[in-house]
N, C-alpha and C positions, 0 to 999 in steps of 0.2 A: 692746717685746719684745726680749730680748737672747739672743744665741746661747749655748746652754748648753755648758759645758765637756765635757759628756757626748757632744756631737755630734762624733764623731771621723771619721766617714765623709764625706769631701769631696764624695761623689756627691750628698749631700742639699742642697748649696748652691744648685744651680739651682732646686730646688723651693722653698727658702726665699726666694730672690730673687723667684720668681714670686708667692709669697704676698704679699710687700710690694707688688709691682706691682698685684696684683688689689685690694688693700685700701688704696690710697692715700687719705689723708684730705684734707678741704678745707684744713686748715692746711698740708699739704705742697704744695698747689697755689698757695700764696702769698696766701691770702685774709686780709684785715686783721681785726684783733681785733673791732671793732664788728659786723662782719657774722658772724664766727664765733660770737659770743655769741648772735646771733639764730638762727643755724642750730642751735646746740646746744639752744636752748630748744624748737626744733621737733623735736628728736631726730635731726637730720641730721648724720652724721659722715663717711660715705663717699659720694663723688659717684657718680652713675650714669655709664654709658659716655659719653653725649653731653656730660655736664658735665665729665668728666675730660679729654675731647679738646678741647672747645670753649673752656673757661675759659682755659687757657694761651695759646691763639691770640688771644683777645679782650683779655687783659691786655697783650699786645704791640701792641694797637691795630691789628690787621690786620682786613681785611674777611673775612667768613665766609659760605660757602654751605653750609647744613646740610640734610640730608635725613634726617628722623626721623619715626617714627610717633608718634601720640598716646600719652601715658602714659609717655614715656621720660625726662621731666624737663627738657625743653628750655626751659621758662619760666625756671627757675633758671639754666640754662646761659647765658642772655643777661642776666638781671636782676642776677645777682651781679657780673659784671665792670663793668656800667654803673654800679651803685651805688658800686663801689670807685673807678672813675675819677672820678666826680663828687665823692665824698668827698675824694679827694686834691686835685682841682682847686679845690674851693670853700672850702678852709680859710681863705684870706685874702680871699674874695670879699665885696664890700660892695654895698649898694644893692638895687634890686628884683630879685627872682629872674626869670630868663628861661628859656625852654624850651631845655634843653640836650640832651634825649633825647626822641625821638619813636618810639612803638611803634604800628603800625597793625595792626589785627586785624579779622576779618570780622564777628563777632557781638557783641552787647551782653554776653552771658553770659561770653564768653571775655575781653572787655575788662575786665570787673569782676574776673574771676579773676586776670588779670595784674596789675591794680592792687593787689589784695589781696596778691599775692606781693611786689610792690615794697615795700608797707607793712610786711609782716612781716619781710622780710630786711633792710630799711633802717631799722628802728625806733630803732636806736642811732646812726644816722649824721646825722640832721637833714635828710636829703634829703626833699623834698616832691614828691608825685605827685598827679595827678588823672586822672579817667577821664571821657571824653565820648562820648556815643552818642545816636542818634536815638530817637524814640518817646516822649520825655518833654519837658517844658518846659526851655528852655535857661537859664533865669535862674540856677539854682544853679550850673550849669557855668560860666557867664560870670563869676559872682562869684568863684569859685575861681581863674579865669584872671586876674582883675584883682588878686587878692592876690599872685599870682606862684607859679609852679611850676617845678620842675627837670625833672620827667619828665611827659610827656603820653602817655596811652594813649587811642587813639581808633579809632572806626569811620570808614570813609572818608566817608560821606555827611555826618555831623555835622561832621567835621573841615573839609570844604570849605565848608559853610555858614558856620561861624564864621570861617573865613579870609576869605570874601567879605564878611562883616560887619565885618571889621577887628579882631576879638577875638584872633586868633591870628597871630603872626608866626613864621616858621620860620628867620629869618636867623641865629639863634644856635645852631641845632641842630648838635651835634657827633657824636651817635650816633643812627642811625636803624635801626629794626627792622621788617621786614615778616614777620609771622607768619601761618602757615596760607595761604601764597600760592596753593596749588592750590584751596583753598576759595574764595578771592577770585575766582578764575577762574570757578568754578562759579556763583557768585552774581552775576557780571557787573560786578565792581568794578574790573576791570583798567584801564578808561579813567579812572576816578577816581584810581587809584593813579598813573597816568602824569601826571595833572595835579598831584598832590602832589609827585612826584619833581622836577619842573622848578623848584619853589619852594625846594628844599633847597640848602644851600651845597655847592659842589663838593668842598670839603675837609671830609670827615667820615668817621667809621667806619661802615660799612654792614653790616648783618646780614640774612640772607635765609633763612627757614626754610620748608620745604614737605615734606609727607609723600610726595608724588609729584613727578616731574619731567617733565611733558609738554612738548612743543615750545614752546608759548606761554609757559610758566613759565621755561624756560631762556632764551628771548629777553628776558623781562622782567628776569631776574637779571643778564644781561649789561649792560643799561642802568643798573642800580642799582649794581652792584659794579665795582670796578676790577680788581685781580688777586687774587681771593679765595683763601683757604685753603678746602679742602673737607673736610667731615666727613659721612660716611654711617654712620648707626647703625641697627641693628635692621632687617634686611631683613624683608619682609612676613611671612615665616614666623615671626619671633620672637614677636610678639604672639600668634599662633595657638597656638604651642607652649606659651606660658606660661599660657594660659587653657584650662581644661577645657571642652570643647564637646560639645554633644549636639544631635541632629536628630530632629524628629518629623514624619513625614508625616501630614497631616491635611487634611480638606476645609475650604474657606473658611468654610462655615456652622458648622463644629464647632470652629473656632479659639477662640472665646470660651469654650466648654465645657471645652476642654483647658486653657486658661489658668486657669480657676477650679479645675480639678482639681489643677494643679500648685501653685497658691498656697495651697490649703487642705489639701493632703496633709501639709504640715509647717507649723510656726510661720512666719509671714511675716516675713522679714527685709527689709532694704533691697533693693528690686527696681526696676530701670529697664526699662521696656517701650518698644520702638521701634515706631512706626507710620509707614508710608510717607507718609500724608497727614494734614492737620490735621483733616479730617472724621473720619477713622478714629480718631485719638487721642481725640476727644470721644466717639465711639461706644463705645470701650473703657471709658472712665471711667463712662459711663452704665450699661453692662452690669454692671460690677463693683459699682456702687452698688446695683443690684437684688439682689445676693447678699450685701449687707452688707460689702463690702470697700471701705474708704475709699481713694481715689486722687485724684491731681490731674494735670492735663495742662498742658504748656507747648508752645506753638507760635506761629507768626507772627501769628495772629489774637488772641492774648491781649495785654492791655496790659502795659507794662513792669512796673508794680507787681504785677500778677497773677503774672507769670513769676517775679519776684524773691521774692515771698511763697511761691510753691510750691517754689522751689528751697531757700529757707531752712527751710521746714517739713521738706523731705526731708533736708537736711543735719543738722538737729537731731533727726531721728528722730520728729517729730510725724506725718509722713506716711511710711508704709512703702513705698507703691507710687507711682511717678512715671511717667507716660506722656508720651513726647516724640517730636517729629519730629527728623530728622537735623540740620537747621540750628539748631534751638533747643538741641540737646543738645551742640553742640561745646564749650561752656564749662562743662559739668558736671564738677566735680572733687570727688568725694565719697570720703573715705577709708573703707575697709572696706565698699565696695559689694559686697554678697553675690552678686547675680545680675543678669544682663542677659538679657532675653527679646526676641528678634526676632519680634514678632507677624507682621510682614510682612518677607519677605526684601528687602533693598535691590536695586534694579536696576543699581547700580554696585558692582562687587565690592570696590573699595577702601573703600567706605563700611562694608562689613561689618567690616573691620579696625578702623576708627575706632569703630564701635559696641562691639565686644567689648573694645576698649581702655579703655572706661569702668571695667570691672572689671579686676583684675590690674594696678593702677597700679604704676609703677616696677618693683620686684623682686617684688611680691606676686603671688599666684596668684588666679584668679577662676573663675567659672562663667558660661558663656553658652549659652543654649538658643535654638534656632531652629525656627519652624514653617514648613513648606513645603507648599503646596497644588499642585495639578496644573499651574497656570499659572506657577508659580515655579521649575519644574525647570531651565529654561535659566539663571536667575539662580544657582541652586545650582551648576550646572556651572562657571560662570565663577568662583565663589568658590573651589571646589575647586582650580581651575587656578591661581588667584592665591596661595593659601596653601600650595600644594604638598602637600596632604594631604586626605583625605576625613574629613568630620565623622562622629563616631560616631553610628550610627543606633539609636534606641530603638524597638524593634519591639513592645514589650509595653506598650500603653496602651489605654484603653477606646475610643478613637476612631480606631483604626488603619484598620479596614475600613469606611470611611464615605464612599467615593466621592471619594478625594482627586484624581481626575482629572476631576471634573465640570466642566462649562463654567461660566463666571462668570454671575452674576445678570444682568449687562448683556447678555450674549449671549442669554439666554433670553427677554428681553422683545422683543416686536415693535416695530418703529419706528412712531412715532406718525403719521408722514406717509404710511404705507402705507394705501391705501384698501381697503375690502372688495371682494373679488372676486365677480363674478357667477357664477352656476351654470355657464355655458358657458365660463368662464375657469379653472375649477378643475382641469381636466385638465392633465397634464404638458405644458408648452410644447414639450418636446423629443420628445413622442410622435410616432412616424411615422404618416403617413396611409396607410390601406389603399388601394392603387391601385384596387381594385374599387369602392370607395365614394367615390372622389375627386369624382365628379360631384355626389354628395349634399352634400358639403362645399361645393362651388362654389355650389350653389343657396342655401345659407344666407348667403353673402356679399352685401354690398350691391352694387348694380349700379355698374359703372364710369362715372364722370362725367368727361368730357373737360375738362381744365384750360383756363381761359380765358387768352388771352394779354393 
C-alpha cells in the first residue's frame, strides 16, 4: 500500500501507521522464504498477537515465558522460529540427524497436532520431526528415532521410557519447549518434567508456555528459564468475548433431551460436546444413538487407534458430533468448528475457557452453549467471575421448569450398608421424652448388667 497524493491532512498519518502495525506480515517479521511458502499455502499472511510478539524474541535466541490461552496460535509462535534456526544451522550439517529441538506436551492428541504443525510449516525446509507418546507400541517410534530426527515432540511418560532404554539422548538439544505447563501440573507430570530438565544441556534456548501461572508453574519456569522475555497475550476475557455464549438452566435428567432438542432443531454441523467424566461421555453417545444421531467419544479409556480414528472422522466431517472429556480434548484443533456444548459444567473455571476456545480459533468467532443443573450453580459463579461477564441466559426452552435444583441421583439412593430399622427404632431419634411417661420408657429398657473387671 502506498500513500496517495490525495492524502494531504497529516493528521491521518498516525492512523495509517497504526494500520501498518496492526497488519504486520510474517515476511516483515523476518521469516525465511521456505517457511513463508508453506504459510502462504495454509493461507496465513498476518501473525496473531502472540506470534507477532514472540517470533522476534525467539529469532534473537532469547528464552521466552509465554502466558496465552488456547486458540491464540502459540504452536506456530514457537514452531516457526525453531524451524528457521534449524534450517539456517543445518545447511552444512552432515552425518546422522540428532535431536536438536525437544517439545514436551501433556497429551497424545496435542503432541500429534504439534507434530503436524512442524510438518506443514517445515515441508520446504528438509527438517525432520517425529512424535512419541504412550498407549501404543513403541516399535514404529524407535524406528523413526534410529533413522534420525531434528525435532522430537513427546509426552513425558514415553519420553522417559525411551530415554531409560537408551533410544533417546538429549545431549544435542539446542531448543526446548514446555507447552501447556499448567495442564502438566494438573495431570501430575511435574516430577517427570523435572527428571527431563536435568538431562538437557545447560546452554540452550528454552521456551515455556502456560495458559495460567499458579505458584508451582512459576517455580518450574524459574528452574527451566534463565532470564526470559515475557509475553502475555489474551487475558481470560478475550476468548469469552470472541465466542458467542449461551446458558441453559436444566435438570440433570433432562440434559439429554435438551441436547437432542438443540441438535435436531437445525441441521447438525460440527459439534463438540464436553462431558466431565469418561462414563458420562459414553452415556451421551449411547443416548444419541437411540435417537439416530451418530456420534463418537474420545477419552482416556479409549485406545489410541480409537481416539485417532474418531478425531480423523470428525475433522473430515464423517462424524458431525464428537463427545470428549477435557484431557482428551486438549489436542483438538478443528477449523470451522461450529459449536461447543458443555453438557457438564467444568468444576475448574479455567477449563471453561479452554473448552470454548475449541471454537473461535485465532481470530474467528464461535458459539458455545452450556447446560447448568442445580448442583453446578457454584461452578457457574466461578466461571462468571473468571471471564468477567455473565453468560447470556436462554429462558425460552421446553425443559426450563423441570426441577433444575433437584438433588442428584446419588443423593436419592440409600446407602447399601444401612440396615433396616425395627419398628421401635423408626421414631425420630431427637424426639423428646414425655416426663410423665419416662418410667414407661425405662421399663422397656434391658436391665443394667454390671461390667466384670
